[in-house]
C-alpha positions in Angstrom: 26.8 29.6 8.0 24.6 29.6 11.0 23.2 26.5 12.4 19.6 26.6 13.5 18.8 25.3 17.0 15.7 23.3 17.5 14.1 23.0 20.6 12.1 20.3 22.1 9.0 21.9 21.4 9.9 22.3 17.8 10.6 18.5 17.5 7.4 17.6 19.2 5.6 19.7 16.5 7.5 18.2 13.6 6.6 14.7 15.1 2.9 15.7 15.4 3.1 17.2 11.7 4.6 13.8 10.4 1.9 11.6 12.2 -0.9 13.8 10.7 0.6 13.3 7.2 1.1 9.4 7.3 -1.5 7.5 5.5 -3.9 5.4 7.4 -2.8 2.3 5.6 0.5 2.3 6.9 -0.5 0.6 10.1 -1.2 -2.5 7.9 1.6 -2.1 5.4 4.2 -4.5 6.9 1.4 -7.2 6.8 1.0 -6.9 3.2 4.0 -5.5 1.6 3.5 -6.6 -2.0 -0.1 -4.7 -2.1 -0.1 -1.3 -3.6 -2.9 1.0 -1.7 -4.4 4.4 -2.6 -7.3 6.4 -1.4 -10.0 7.3 -4.3 -11.5 10.6 -5.0 -14.8 9.5 -3.0 -12.9 8.4 -0.1 -12.7 4.7 -0.5 -9.5 2.7 -0.3 -8.4 0.5 -3.0 -5.5 -2.1 -3.1 -3.9 -4.2 -5.9 -0.9 -6.5 -6.2 1.7 -5.0 -8.5 2.4 -6.9 -11.5 -0.4 -9.4 -11.3 -2.2 -10.3 -14.4 -5.2 -10.4 -14.5 -5.2 -7.7 -11.8 -7.0 -8.3 -8.6 -8.4 -5.2 -7.1 -10.1 -4.7 -3.7 -11.9 -1.8 -2.3 -13.3 -0.7 1.1 -14.8 2.2 2.8 -12.0 2.3 5.5 -8.7 0.7 6.1 -9.8 -1.9 8.6 -12.2 -3.5 6.1 -9.7 -2.9 3.3 -7.2 -5.2 5.4 -10.0 -7.8 5.9 -10.6 -7.8 2.3 -6.8 -8.3 1.5 -6.5 -11.0 4.1 -9.5 -12.9 2.4 -8.0 -12.5 -1.0 -4.7 -13.8 0.3 -6.2 -17.1 1.5 -7.6 -17.6 -2.2 -5.4 -19.7 -4.8 -3.7 -17.4 -7.2 -4.1 -18.2 -10.9 -1.0 -19.7 -12.5 -0.3 -18.2 -15.9 0.9 -20.6 -18.7 4.5 -20.3 -19.4 5.2 -18.9 -22.8 6.6 -21.5 -25.4 9.1 -19.0 -27.0 11.0 -17.5 -24.2 13.1 -14.5 -25.1 12.1 -15.1 -28.8 13.3 -11.6 -29.6 16.7 -12.1 -28.3 
């Protein structure tokens, strides 16, 4: 089995390729880890909190505006769903 020798130039090319494939949103991902973000077909960015019912979805034309929308939503009180009377009623 032969080993492949990677040159410094090859490493730089790979680093550049990774930077080009990283989504723009990742710059803010640590700030809002519980939000799921995707880019729509028309180019707008959308975000939602996983598992939230009713779902809260925000959208914006770019990641900076999306970050501002998420920050605004984070300041609003979250609706509290009532606890069910029959927990684990199927168990």
